[in-house]
C-alpha positions in Angstrom: 13.7 -5.9 21.0 10.6 -4.0 22.0 9.9 -0.6 20.6 11.1 2.4 22.7 8.8 5.4 23.1 10.0 8.8 24.5 6.8 10.7 25.4 7.4 14.4 26.2 3.9 15.6 26.5 0.4 14.0 26.7 -1.7 13.9 23.6 -4.8 16.0 23.8 -8.0 13.8 23.6 -10.5 13.8 20.8 -10.7 16.6 18.3 -9.3 16.3 14.8 -6.4 14.0 14.2 -4.3 14.4 11.1 -2.7 11.1 9.9 0.0 11.4 7.2 1.2 8.8 4.7 2.7 10.5 1.8 3.7 7.8 -0.7 1.8 5.3 -2.9 -1.4 3.3 -3.1 -0.1 0.2 -1.3 1.6 2.2 1.5 -1.7 4.1 2.2 -3.7 0.8 2.2 -1.3 -0.7 4.7 -1.9 2.3 6.9 -5.5 1.4 7.2 -5.4 -0.3 10.7 -3.6 2.7 12.1 -6.1 5.1 10.6 -9.0 3.1 12.1 -7.4 3.2 15.5 -7.0 6.9 15.2 -10.6 7.3 14.1 -11.8 5.3 17.2 -10.2 7.9 19.5 -10.8 11.0 17.5 -13.8 13.2 16.6 -12.5 13.4 13.0 -9.6 12.1 10.9 -7.9 14.0 8.1 -5.6 11.9 6.0 -2.7 13.7 4.3 -1.6 11.6 1.3 0.7 12.1 -1.7 -1.0 12.4 -5.1 0.0 8.8 -5.8 -1.9 7.5 -2.7 -4.9 9.8 -2.8 -7.2 7.2 -4.4 -6.3 4.7 -1.7 -6.8 7.4 1.1 -10.4 8.0 -0.2 -11.1 4.3 0.2 -10.0 3.9 3.8 -12.6 3.4 6.5 -12.4 6.0 9.2 -11.2 8.9 7.0 -13.4 12.0 7.0 -11.3 14.2 4.7 -8.3 13.7 2.4 -5.7 16.3 1.7 -3.1 15.6 -1.0 0.4 17.1 -1.2 3.5 15.9 -3.0 6.4 15.7 -0.6 9.8 16.6 -2.2 11.6 14.2 0.2 9.4 11.2 -0.5 7.9 11.2 -4.0 10.1 9.2 -6.5 9.7 12.1 -9.0 10.1 14.9 -6.5 8.9 18.4 -7.3 11.0 21.4 -6.4 10.9 22.3 -2.7 9.5 25.8 -2.8 8.3 28.3 -0.2 4.9 28.6 -2.0 4.3 24.8 -1.9 5.2 24.5 1.8 3.0 27.6 2.5 0.1 26.0 0.8 0.4 22.8 2.8 0.8 24.8 6.0 -2.4 26.8 5.3 -4.4 23.6 4.4 -3.4 21.9 7.6 -4.0 25.0 9.7 -7.5 25.2 8.2 -8.3 21.7 9.6 -7.1 22.7 13.1 -5.8 19.2 14.2 -5.2 18.7 17.9 -2.7 16.0 17.1 -0.9 14.3 14.2 0.6 10.9 13.4 3.3 10.9 10.7 3.4 7.4 9.2 6.6 6.5 7.3 8.6 3.5 6.1 11.9 2.7 7.7 13.9 4.6 5.1 11.8 7.8 5.2 12.2 10.7 7.6 9.2 12.1 9.4 11.0 15.3 10.5 10.5 17.5 7.4 6.7 17.1 7.7 6.8 17.4 11.5 8.4 20.8 11.0 5.7 22.0 8.6 3.0 20.7 10.9 4.6 22.6 13.8 4.6 25.8 11.6 0.9 25.1 10.9 0.1 25.1 14.7 -0.3 21.4 15.3 0.2 21.1 19.1 1.0 17.4 19.4 2.9 15.2 16.8 3.9 11.5 17.0 6.2 9.7 14.5 8.9 7.1 14.2 12.3 8.7 14.2 15.8 7.3 14.5 17.2 10.9 14.4 17.0 13.3 17.3 13.7 15.2 16.8 14.3 18.1 19.2 11.0 19.9 19.7 9.5 18.6 16.5 8.0 15.5 18.1 6.0 14.9 21.2 6.1 11.2 20.8 9.3 9.6 19.3 8.6 6.0 18.6 11.3 3.4 17.6 9.7 0.4 16.0 10.9 -3.2 15.4 12.1 -3.8 11.9 10.7 -7.4 11.7 7.0 -6.5 11.7 4.7 -6.3 8.8 4.2 -2.7 7.7 0.6 -2.4 8.9 1.7 -3.6 12.4 4.5 -1.1 12.5 2.2 1.8 11.7 -0.4 0.5 14.1 2.3 0.4 16.8 2.8 4.1 16.5 -0.9 4.8 16.8 -1.0 2.5 19.9 2.0 4.3 21.4 0.0 7.5 21.0 -2.9 6.0 22.9 -5.1 5.0 20.0 -6.6 1.5 19.9 -8.6 -0.4 17.4 -12.3 -0.5 18.3 -13.9 -3.7 19.7 -14.5 -6.2 16.9 -11.8 -4.8 14.6 -9.3 -7.5 13.8 -6.7 -5.3 12.3 -6.9 -6.6 8.7 -6.7 -4.3 5.7 -10.0 -3.0 4.6 -11.7 -0.6 2.1 -15.0 1.3 2.6 -18.1 0.1 0.7 -20.2 -0.2 -1.2 -17.9 -0.9 -4.1 -19.2 -0.5 -7.6 -20.7 -3.4 -9.6 -18.1 -4.4 -12.1 -19.6 -7.7 -13.4 -20.3 -5.9 -16.7 -16.6 -5.7 -17.2 -15.6 -9.1 -15.8 -18.6 -11.4 -15.9 -19.5 -13.4 -12.8 -16.9 -13.9 -10.1 -14.4 -16.8 -9.9 -11.9 -15.5 -12.6 -8.2 -15.1 -12.1 -6.7 -11.6 -12.2 -3.2 -11.1 -13.5 -1.7 -7.7 -12.8 1.7 -7.5 -14.5 2.7 -3.9 -14.0 4.2 -1.9 -11.1 5.3 1.7 -10.7 8.7 0.3 -9.6 10.1 -1.8 -12.5 12.0 -4.2 -10.2 8.8 -5.3 -8.5 6.7 -5.9 -11.7 5.9 -9.4 -13.1 8.2 -10.0 -16.1 6.0 -9.5 -19.2 6.9 -12.8 -20.8 6.0 -14.7 -17.6 2.7 -12.8 -17.2 1.8 -13.7 -20.8 2.8 -17.3 -20.5 0.8 -17.6 -17.2 -2.3 -16.1 -18.8 -2.0 -18.4 -21.8 -1.6 -21.5 -19.6 -4.5 -20.5 -17.3 -6.8 -19.9 -20.3 -5.8 -23.2 -21.8 -6.9 -24.9 -18.6 -10.3 -23.3 -18.8 -9.9 -20.4 -16.4 -11.4 -17.1 -17.2 -8.6 -14.5 -16.9 -8.8 -10.7 -16.4 -5.7 -8.6 -16.9 -5.6 -5.3 -15.0 -3.3 -2.2 -15.2 -3.0 1.6 -15.3 -3.7 3.6 -18.5 0.1 3.7 -19.0 0.2 -0.1 -19.0 -2.1 -0.6 -22.0 0.7 -1.8 -24.4 1.9 -4.2 -21.7 -1.5 -5.6 -20.8 -2.5 -6.0 -24.4 0.6 -8.1 -25.0 -0.1 -10.1 -21.8 -3.8 -10.7 -22.4 -3.3 -11.7 -26.0 -6.5 -13.2 -27.2 -7.0 -15.2 -24.1 -8.0 -12.7 -21.4 -10.2 -9.6 -20.8 -7.9 -6.5 -20.7 -9.1 -3.9 -18.3 -6.1 -1.6 -18.3 -7.2 2.0 -17.8 -10.9 1.0 -17.5 -11.2 1.1 -13.7 -10.6 3.7 -11.0 -9.3 2.4 -7.7 -12.7 1.6 -6.3 -13.7 -0.3 -9.4 -10.4 -2.2 -9.4 -11.1 -3.2 -5.8 -14.4 -4.6 -6.9 -12.7 -6.5 -9.8 -10.2 -8.0 -7.3 -12.9 -8.9 -4.8 -14.7 -11.0 -7.5 -11.5 -12.9 -8.3 -10.7 -16.4 -7.1 -7.0 -15.5 -7.0 -4.9 -12.4 -8.0 -1.4 -12.8 -9.5 0.7 -9.7 -9.0 4.1 -8.3 -8.2 4.9 -6.4 -5.0 2.7 -3.5 -5.9 -0.5 -1.7 -4.8 -3.1 -4.1 -6.3 -1.6 -6.9 -4.2 -2.4 -5.0 -1.1 -5.8 -4.0 -2.5 -6.5 -7.7 -3.1 -5.6 -8.3 0.6 -8.0 -5.5 1.6 -10.9 -7.2 -0.1 -9.9 -10.6 1.2 -8.8 -12.2 -2.1 -5.9 -14.7 -2.2 -2.7 -13.5 -3.9 0.1 -15.2 -5.8 2.8 -12.7 -5.1 5.8 -12.7 -7.4 8.0 -10.9 -4.9 11.3 -9.3 -5.8 13.3 -9.1 -2.6 14.5 -5.5 -3.1 12.4 -4.9 0.0 11.9 -7.5 2.7 8.9 -9.8 2.3 8.5 -9.9 6.1 7.4 -6.2 5.9 5.7 -6.0 2.5 4.1 -9.4 1.6 0.3 -9.4 1.2 -1.0 -8.9 4.7 -3.3 -11.5 6.4 -4.8 -12.9 3.2 -4.0 -16.4 1.9 -1.0 -16.0 -0.4 1.9 -17.8 -2.0 5.2 -16.0 -2.2 7.3 -16.8 -5.4 10.8 -15.6 -6.2 14.2 -16.1 -4.8 14.2 -14.1 -1.5 18.0 -14.6 -1.1 18.9 -13.1 -4.5 21.7 -10.6 -4.7 19.3 -7.7 -5.1 17.7 -8.3 -1.6 17.2 -5.3 0.6 18.7 -2.9 -2.0 15.4 -1.0 -2.5 16.4 -0.7 -6.2 13.8 0.6 -8.5 15.5 -1.2 -11.5 17.0 -4.6 -10.8 20.7 -4.2 -10.3 21.4 -7.9 -11.2 21.6 -8.7 -15.0 18.6 -10.8 -16.1 16.5 -10.0 -13.0 17.0 -13.7 -11.9 14.9 -13.6 -8.7 11.7 -13.5 -10.9 13.0 -14.6 -14.4 14.0 -17.9 -12.9 10.3 -18.7 -12.4 8.1 -20.3 -15.1 4.4 -20.2 -15.8 4.0 -23.7 -14.3 5.2 -22.3 -11.0 2.7 -19.5 -11.0 -0.2 -21.7 -12.2 0.6 -24.3 -9.5 0.4 -21.6 -6.9 -2.9 -20.5 -8.3 -4.2 -24.0 -8.1 -3.0 -24.3 -4.5 -4.9 -21.2 -3.4 -8.1 -22.2 -5.2 -8.1 -25.6 -3.6 -7.3 -24.1 -0.2 -10.4 -22.0 -0.5 -12.7 -24.9 -1.2 
């Protein structure tokens, strides 16, 4: 079914456009095409991100300014909803004086709390996806298809608001350059990156599988780089063993993008670095737990192999911790499966 738009007032042209995506790194990266469309029709783009997604927001082409605010209705560790916090956001938005705003959300999130704050900040025109009746909170109510990849869903809202990608923009994910030189950390390009962690445990690569994959790749003569957050250092040390370079905690997001760009293939769960790899054009072996649908969240428009039982009982539960004993959708895989997928992608690129 085609999307349904209910337009109640025309969007004012030009000026500052505020684009909001309040969750994590991967979500913000997937908003990139919508942001670039907004930038093509605006004088200036302010991106409102959550603290978890701020680093990604700063990497997106088309963004002139980033505001960060932790939304109590979106963050997985929500702060208290206080009058002072909302007042601070309202003041920050009012200071930017946007003529219009696009509130980008996933299908399970509501745009209406933020729309209310934006109205209180004086934003005259607001567009968002909403299944719920928005009353006077939205000027454009957009109902999207649920079978589209997330970047296309968000771009669809921007297009419904009258924003179009500029000529020559193919709608892929992208980051702004130049990226830092990270060859001092990795050596020359062509290595394989293994990223075992994830902020959502159900979407991470099982530690034993990541370690076995690193050992097998190294035994075959591949150079392997293991990446992760500072909090992942114990995990990455165990995964890297004595066979791989361990970069956990040694890169900011721009440097991580550079590391991923230099890789032949990235092995990752369904987490931000998989989307960052797509944004720099690197193939991805995606160990994908089906707690969210792959049709929406698989690596976007980069060569990839999707591993994992997509019909497992955990599918579409959005569970942060696997509800099925043994996490069978990923623990049923072996290192041979992952390494074969790496080989396929390397050969495909030749």
